[in-house]
N, C-alpha and C positions, 0 to 999 in steps of 0.2 A: 817734411810734413808741411802742408800749407793750411793756414787757418782762414776760413771764410768768415768775414764779419757778418754778424747777424743783428746789428743794431743793439737796442737795449736788451739786457739779459732777462727781462721779464720776471724779476724776483721782487721780494717785498721790501728790501732795504730802502729807507727813505733818506734823501739828502736834505740837510737843514740849511744848506748854502752858507756854511760857516766860513768857507773860503780857505780852510787850512790846507787842503790837498792841492790847491791851485798856486800856492806860494812856494817859491824855490823848488819847483818840480825837477825831477831827474827822470821823468817817465820815459821808458824805452819804447821805441816805435818799430813796428813791423813794416815791411814794404807795402803790405795791404793798407795799413794806416796812412802811410805817406801818399800812396796812389789815390786813396779816397779823398784826402785833404787837397791834393793837387787838382782833382776833378772839381772841387769846390772853388777853384780859382787861385789858390795860394801857391807860391813857389816854395819848394822844399827848403831852399836856403833861407827863407824868411822865418819859418817856424821850427826848423830843426838844425841840429849839428851832429857830426859824427865824433864820438868820443875816442879816446886813445885805444879803447877796446874794440873799435870798429862798429860799435852799436849806435844807431841813430837815437837821439833823445830830443824831447821837446825843448825848445829854446825858451828862456825867460826874458821878459822885458822888465828891467828893474827887478822887483821881487816876484812878479806875477808870471804865470804861464802865458805864452804868446797869445793864446786864444781867450784868456780871461778878460772880461770887460769890467773894470773896477767901478765904473759909474753905475752900471746895471746890476753889478754883483752876480754875474752869470757868465757861463761859457758861451762864447759866440758861435761855437760849433758843437754844441751839446749833442745834437742828433748824429753828427759825423765824427764825434770825438774818438780818440784812439781806444782800442779795445781795453788796454790796461786801465784807462780812466773809467770805463764802464764797469770793470771788475773790482775797482777799488771800493772799500778798504781792504779787500783780501790781498794778501802778499805772501811771499815765501821767504822764510828765514835762511840763515847761512847753512843750516843743516837740512834744508829742503822741505821743512814742515810748512804746512799751510797755516798762516796766522792772520790775525786781524790787526791792522795798523792802529795803535793806541791813540794816535792824535785825532782820530775821527770820533766826534761826539755822538754819532748815530751808529757806531759799530755794534752796540748791543741789540740793534734792530735786526741783525742777521740771525737767521735760525740755522740749525745744524745742516739742514739740507742745502740751503743757499750757500753756506760756506763750502760744503763739499763740491757742489757743482761749479761754483766760481773758482775754487782751488784747482779743479781738474782743467778748466778752460785756461786758467792762468799758466799752468804747467805746459800746456800745449803751445800757448802763445810764446812763452819764454824759450821753448825748444825751437820754435820757428825763428825767433829773433837770433838765437845763438847760431843756428845753421846759416842764416843770411849773413851774419857777421863773419863766419868762417869763409864764406865765398868772397868776401871783400879782402881777405888777407892776401898779401902779395905772394 
């Protein structure tokens, strides 16, 4: 299953730019995320690494996501950010349930519909990332 990136998800959740989600990130990346960022002029090896589980993740520089600009307190690639970042703070727990990450101070601004839609898109994204990782297995 291939996910086509549609940019911003067009929902109501507002970001307060608290920076918590940009710190020590382990955001998983799809091949579509990587290709989009490469088209923006970045080299895959600069912004990502492959984990032992064969899943690409965003690289951190110090404690910050590679794309986070601490001076401006903003993502340098917000419009081209990984889909997982656009869907945040929606996450999936160990039991496969859609949850909201408690570290996000704006999490309460998600309504039930937005949570459901983002949860569905996140499950599709994770299925795509898992399928891509299996193809990387020797």
